C-alpha positions in Angstrom: -21.3 -20.6 4.2 -23.2 -23.6 5.7 -25.8 -21.0 7.5 -26.5 -19.5 3.9 -27.0 -23.0 2.2 -29.4 -24.3 4.9 -31.4 -20.9 4.4 -31.6 -21.1 0.8 -32.6 -25.0 1.1 -35.4 -23.9 3.8 -36.6 -21.3 1.3 -36.6 -23.7 -1.7 -38.7 -26.2 0.3 -41.1 -23.7 1.6 -42.0 -22.3 -1.8 -41.9 -25.9 -3.4 -44.4 -27.4 -0.9 -46.5 -24.2 -1.3 -46.7 -24.7 -5.1 -47.5 -28.3 -4.5 -50.2 -27.8 -2.0 -51.6 -24.9 -4.1 -53.0 -27.4 -6.5 -56.4 -29.2 -5.9 -55.3 -32.8 -6.8 -59.0 -34.2 -6.2 -60.2 -32.6 -9.4 -57.6 -34.8 -11.4 -58.2 -38.5 -12.1 -55.5 -41.1 -12.3 -54.5 -41.6 -15.8 -51.1 -43.0 -17.0 -51.3 -42.5 -20.9 -49.0 -40.2 -22.8 -51.6 -37.8 -23.1 -52.3 -37.6 -19.4 -48.6 -37.4 -18.6 -48.1 -34.3 -21.2 -51.2 -32.6 -19.5 -49.7 -33.3 -16.2 -46.5 -31.7 -17.1 -48.1 -28.7 -18.7 -50.4 -28.1 -15.6 -47.7 -28.4 -12.9 -45.1 -26.7 -15.0 -44.3 -24.2 -12.3 -43.9 -26.7 -9.7 -41.5 -28.7 -11.9 -39.5 -25.8 -13.4 -39.1 -24.1 -10.1 -36.7 -26.5 -8.5 -34.7 -26.2 -11.8 -34.6 -22.4 -11.8 -33.5 -22.8 -8.1 -30.9 -25.0 -8.7 -29.4 -22.9 -11.6 -29.5 -19.8 -9.1 -27.7 -21.8 -6.7 -25.0 -23.0 -8.9 -24.8 -19.3 -10.3 -24.4 -18.0 -6.8 -21.9 -20.8 -5.7 -19.8 -20.0 -8.5 -19.7 -16.2 -7.7 -19.0 -17.0 -4.0 -16.1 -19.2 -4.8 -14.8 -16.8 -7.3 -14.8 -14.0 -4.6 -13.2 -16.6 -2.2 -10.2 -17.1 -4.8 -10.0 -13.5 -5.2 -9.7 -12.6 -1.7 -7.4 -15.2 -1.0 -5.2 -14.1 -4.0 -5.0 -10.5 -2.8 -4.1 -11.5 0.8 -1.4 -14.0 -0.5 0.0 -11.0 -2.8 -0.2 -8.5 0.1 1.8 -11.1 2.5 4.4 -11.6 -0.2 4.8 -8.0 -0.5 5.1 -7.4 3.0 7.8 -10.3 3.4 9.9 -8.8 0.3 9.6 -5.4 1.7 11.0 -6.6 5.1 13.7 -8.5 3.5 14.7 -5.6 1.4 14.6 -3.4 4.4 17.0 -5.4 6.1 19.2 -5.7 3.4 19.1 -1.9 3.0 19.6 -1.3 6.9 22.9 -3.3 6.6 24.3 -1.1 3.7 23.0 2.1 5.1 24.5 1.4 8.5 27.6 0.5 7.2 28.0 3.9 5.3 26.9 5.8 8.4 29.5 4.3 10.6 32.1 6.2 8.5 30.5 9.4 8.8 31.7 11.3 12.0 28.6 13.6 12.7 25.9 11.5 11.4 26.9 8.4 13.2 25.9 10.3 16.3 22.4 11.3 15.2 19.3 9.2 15.5 18.1 7.4 12.1 14.9 5.7 11.3 16.0 3.2 8.6 12.5 2.4 7.8 11.8 6.0 6.6 15.0 6.5 4.9 14.4 3.3 3.1 10.9 4.5 2.1 12.6 7.7 0.5 14.6 5.9 -1.7 12.7 2.6 -2.3 8.9 4.0 -2.2 7.9 0.8 -4.3 9.4 -1.8 -1.7 8.7 0.4 1.4 5.9 -0.4 4.0 6.0 3.3 5.2 4.2 4.9 2.6 4.9 7.9 0.5 5.7 10.6 2.9 9.3 10.0 3.2 9.8 10.2 -0.6 7.8 13.4 -0.9 9.7 15.1 1.9 13.1 14.2 0.3 11.9 15.7 -3.2 10.6 19.0 -0.9 14.2 19.0 0.8 16.0 19.0 -2.8 13.6 22.0 -4.0 14.7 23.9 -0.6 18.4 23.3 -1.3 17.9 24.3 -5.2 15.9 27.5 -4.2 18.8 28.5 -1.4 21.5 27.8 -3.8 19.9 30.1 -6.3 19.5 32.9 -3.6 22.8 32.5 -2.4 24.3 32.6 -5.8 22.2 35.7 -6.5 22.9 37.6 -3.1 25.8 36.1 -1.5 25.9 34.4 1.7 23.7 36.8 3.4 20.8 35.0 1.7 21.3 32.1 4.2 19.8 32.7 7.5 20.6 29.7 9.6 17.5 29.9 11.8 15.2 30.2 8.7 16.9 27.5 6.9 16.8 25.0 9.5 13.3 25.8 10.2 12.6 24.7 6.6 14.9 21.7 6.4 14.6 20.3 9.8 11.0 18.7 9.1 12.0 17.2 6.1 14.9 15.6 7.5 12.7 14.1 10.3 10.3 12.9 7.7 13.0 11.2 5.9 14.3 9.5 9.2 17.1 12.1 10.1 16.2 13.4 13.7 18.8 16.2 14.5 18.3 17.8 18.0 17.3 21.4 18.1 20.0 22.1 20.6 22.8 21.5 17.8 24.5 24.5 16.9 24.1 25.9 13.4 27.9 24.9 12.2 27.3 21.2 13.5 23.8 21.1 11.9 25.4 22.2 8.5 28.3 19.6 9.0 25.7 17.1 9.4 23.7 17.9 6.5 26.8 17.5 4.3 27.2 14.0 5.7 23.7 13.3 4.6 24.4 14.0 1.2 27.3 11.7 1.3 25.0 8.9 2.8 22.3 9.7 0.3 24.8 9.6 -2.6 25.9 6.1 -1.8 22.3 5.0 -1.5 21.4 6.5 -4.5 23.6 4.2 -6.5 21.3 1.2 -5.6 18.0 3.2 -6.0 16.3 3.0 -9.5 14.5 6.2 -8.6 17.8 8.4 -8.2 16.3 11.1 -6.0 19.8 12.6 -5.7 19.7 13.6 -9.3 17.2 16.3 -8.2 19.7 17.7 -5.4 22.1 20.5 -6.8 25.3 20.5 -5.0 25.0 22.6 -1.8 28.3 24.4 -1.9 27.0 27.2 0.1 27.1 24.7 3.1 30.9 24.1 3.0 31.8 27.7 4.4 29.8 27.4 7.2 29.7 23.9 8.5 31.9 22.8 11.4 35.1 21.0 10.5 
């Protein structure tokens, strides 16, 4: 800020001095009457008006700079408050979700990213972006399409390898990371427990993403007990 002010002041002085010395003072005689003063003000109007114009410009620029700084400060403060609120909400969510996971036999042994799971159900409070929420919606669509196919064609429509290839990337995007070495019946059992966890979380989520999930009854007969 200081360097801009000094630069402006130097430019002002240079221009003002250039205007003053551009006049030929030798051709003017000394006179202090009102007519002489009026003539002087008119003759040297440019040199007199320039400082006033420069001052007005400086005030306007200073006001704009002050407004810009105020806006930037407000945005930074709002962002800091959003981050703080998001972290507090995430901590509270972790306590609730981890407590529910402890009661799920299969899912309790699966690595879970609570920050991504939090983003799937609370995108407005999350710091992890929109990908988890979109993945959860895609997961719901996959379950719906699979349910429709099984209803039409029977259980032959459920091909475990194909189904897992579709669902596992969505699970990881939501924060559920199941090893590829897990056998299909165990995988399906874990998926069922995911829905139990999601149903509990859905009760405290304003977005209610589980309302888009049909009941995956096709998993019951193929999941490990």
